N, C-alpha and C positions, 0 to 999 in steps of 0.2 A: 505493499497501498503507499503510498506516495513516491515511487520509486525515482519516478524523473523530476520530481520535486527536490531529488535530495538525492540525486547526483550532479544536476545543478549547483547547489549547494558544496556539495564536494568539488566540482570543477573550480569555482569562482575559489575555495581555500586552499585549493594544491595552486594553482595563480599566484595568490599571498607567499606561499610556504615556501613557493621558489624564489617567489622576491625579494624575502628575508632571509633565505641561506645563503645569498651575493653579501649580506652584510649591513643591508640598507636598514636605516632607522624608521622604527617603526612610527606612521606618525597618528597623528589620533581618527582620525577619518578612517584610517582600515583599520585601528581597534576599532572603531563602534562598528564596523563592518563584521568584522572574525566575533563579534559581540553575539551581536543578533543573527545571523546564520549559525554560529554554536547553539546560540537558547531554541532559534528555530529547529534548528534537529534536536534537538531533547525536548521541546516540546510537541511533534511530529512522530517521535518514538514511543514518548507516553501517551500520545493518543492512542497512537497505532496495538500500547497493550491491553491500555485500558479497554476500550473497542475488542481486543480477543479473550479478555477476563469474565465482559459483563455477558447476559445472556439477557438480551432485552428483549422481550415477547410484548410486541401489541401493545405497548403502555404500561408493563410493569420490570423488573429485574425479578428472576425467578430467584436468586438466591439475595433479595437482599432488605425489606421492608414488606408490608403487610399493608398491603390498601385502605385496610379497614381500621386497622389499630395503631401502623407505623414501627410497630415491632418485627425487629429481625425473624426471616422464618428459612425453615429449614425446605429443601426442594421436595418431601414430603408430605406430613400432614402439617405442617408447620411450627410446632413447637418441639421444643427437647422438654424429655422429664427434667423434675426438680427433684430428682431425689436424690440431688448430690452429683452426680455427675455431670461430663462436661459436655460444653456445645461443640458441636459438630464442625469439624473445618474441613475447606474446601479448598 
């Protein structure tokens, strides 16, 4: 997901890396650009991971909160027993 965008950002970073590997002094503008590109890559990766771990199904998250109570629910019957057992981890 977002391979084209990430590839374009990596190419721009490669150009800057080559420029600065020759000993050029880092400019403020390039530093801002590098920061923005690194942040964009990190954000896109985080978004990709988030989509991969959520189970969005018609407006509700299957592993998320109950639409009626707002409490966290499991995949099966909704609640874990309160007999000292631990909550399931997914």
